[in-house]
C-alpha positions, 0 to 999 in steps of 0.5 A: 241148171237143175231140173230146167231151172236156170241160175243165170244172173239177173238185174235188180232193176228191169224196165224201171221196176225195182226187184228184190229177192229171187227176182233181183238175182237168182239165189241158187240153193248153195247161196246160203239162206235165201229167205234172209237174202230176200228180206235183206234185199227188201230192207235195202230197197226200202232204205233206197225208196225212203232216201228217194222221197226224203232227198227228192232224187230222180228215178235214175238216181234211185235205180242207180243207188239201189243197184249199187247197194244191192251189188255191194251186198250180194254180188260176190255172195251169189257168184260164189254160190253159183260157182259152187252150184256148178260143181254139182252139175255133173256126177263126176264133179260132184264126187270130186268136190264132196270128196275133196272138201271132206279133207279140207274143213277150212275150205268148207267154212270159207265157202259158207262164210262167202255164201251166207253173208253178215247178219243185218 
């Protein structure tokens, strides 16, 4: 939590409403490009809705398909971002994390790859 903002996990379907962007899964500041995640989740949602109408799926199949596609694309990325974000919750952990990562550039690159995803 930063300044009373919770970065707890969320679901991408809530009371049969399909969510995207921050509404679907809180995007912490260290999860990469939040706008790209919002746009990409809208693309995934659009694809699922188009499939719903084209195939005559039922609502449960739409919700399940969207949840599965959303989790496949973003779940691990947001988990890594939340984990890194937690390192900056206390001054001591922040100093240790930044100090340690200065000496391990490969770890910084790995974290960035894990939180930024692939272009779409």
